[in-house]
C-alpha positions, 0 to 999 in steps of 0.5 A: 596831468592831474597833478599839474592841474592840482598844483595850478589850482592850489597856486591860484587859490593861494594867490587869491587868498593871500590877496584877500587876506592882505586886503582885509589886513590893510582895511583893518589897519586903516580903520584902526589907525588911531589905535595902532602904534607907529611901528605898524605903519610899514605893514600896509605899505608893503601890502599895497606895493605887492 
């Protein structure tokens, strides 16, 4: 039971941290849009979809 709770906690934490990290990357990309090459454009789109 303890292991199950730990796995659930880890899953929720990982999901949340991934969401915040993708949000941060998305904001960084959109704020530095003029400095980035065109090959980086699919990245925020995939983050936005997921």
